[in-house]
N, C-alpha and C positions, 0 to 999 in steps of 0.2 A: 748493718748486715744485709739489708735488702739491696743497698747500692752495690755492694760487693758481688752479690749474686747476679745482679743485672749486668755488671761489667763482665762477669765470667760467661754469661749467656751470650752477650754481644761478641766477645772474643771467639767463642766456639762457633757462632754463626759465620763470623768473618773468615775463620780458618777453613770452613768448609766451602767457601765461595771460590770460583775459579779466579786466577790472577787477572787483574785488569791492567791494560796498558793505558796509561793516562799521559796526556800532553802536559808537560811541566808548565805551571802557571808562573809567568814572569812577574807581572805586576797587575793587581787589581786594587784600586783604592777608592775610598769614598771620602769626600770632603764634606764634613758636617759642621764646618765653621758657621757661626750665626749670620755672617754677612751674606746677603743675597747675591747670587751670581747675576752678573749683568752682561756677560759676554760668553760666546762659545766659538772656538776656533778663531779668536781675535776679532769677531764681529759682534756687534750689539745684539742682544737677544730681543727679538721683536715682540712687541706687546700683542697678545692674542686678541682676535676680534670677539671672542667669547671666553668666559672663565668656567671652570668646573663648579658644580653645585657647592655652595658654602657648606663647610663641615665634611666634605669629601676627604677620603684618605689621599695619600700622595699619588700623583700620576706621572707617567712618562710624558714630559712636554716635548723635548727635542732630542734628537740623536744626530751625531755627526762624526764622520771619519775626518780626522784632522792631520795635517801634514806640516804643522808649524815648524817642527825641528829641522825640516828640509826646505825652508823658504816658502811653505804654503802650497807647493806644487808637487803633486804625485808624479812618479815616473811611469806608473801604470795607469790605465783608465780608471777613474773613480768608480765606474759601474762594476768593475770586477770586485772591488771591496764591498760595495753595497749589496752585491749578490750574496755575500757571506754574512751579512748582518740581518738576522731574522727578527730582531726586536722591532716592534712597530710603535712609532710615536703616536701621540694623540692627534686628533684632527678637530681642532676647536671649531672651525667653520661648519663642520657637520655635526657638532655636539657629541663627538665620539672621544671618550677619554680612556686611555689605556692605563689600567692600574699599575702602580709600582708596588709589587708584592714579591713573594718568594718565587712565583713563576717568572716574573720579569727578571729577577736576579739569576735564575737558572738559565734563561735564554741569553742573558748577557755573557755568562760564563761559557756557554756553548758557542756564541759568536766569537769570543776570544780564542777558543780552541780551533774553530774553523779558520779564522784569519791566520793564526799561527801556522796551521798545517798547510794551507793552500797558497801562501804567498812567501816570497823571499824577504823576510823582515829582519832588520837588525834589532828592533825593539818594538814592543807594543804595550801600551798601558791603556787602561780604561779608567776614566774619571767620572765620578757621579757627584754632581753638585746640585744644591738646592736653588730653586727659583721660587719666589713667593708671589703668587697671583694677588691681584688687588683685594680679593676677598679672604686672604690668609691661607688658602689652600696651597700646599707645596707641590711644585712641578719639578721633576728631576730632569737635569740636563746630562745626557750620557755622551761622553766624548771618547771615541776610539782613537787614541793618539798613536799614529803609525809612523815609524821610521823604517824606510826601505833600505835594503842592502845596496851598496854601490855596485 
């Protein structure tokens, strides 16, 4: 009975909210297969010169805009895409580790929306794969797989 009341309250609140224009999400996927990722955009994942503290939660290790579906070469300058990607990777050499948490997922979704809105794309997917550091901590590899329109 409490669940039904909560649903009714949620629906009432949502009905009173102004309509929101949202960008359609084309593809956002997470690869949680147990095999550790060893490449990003077709290149070997570099071993970091430092690792996060043992027992740490997952971190954002690397991010990359990829253009593999168009031969690895963007038609526009890569900097134009990087300007729309606000997620910050960790910086192991400085001992700075970006947590992979709900906030990171929110930023990834916003990055997806910005890239979709600001560029002429035929397709955009975001892949999130696991990389396991030598101490067992999970690092996330975030790939923005971009296919530009002809």
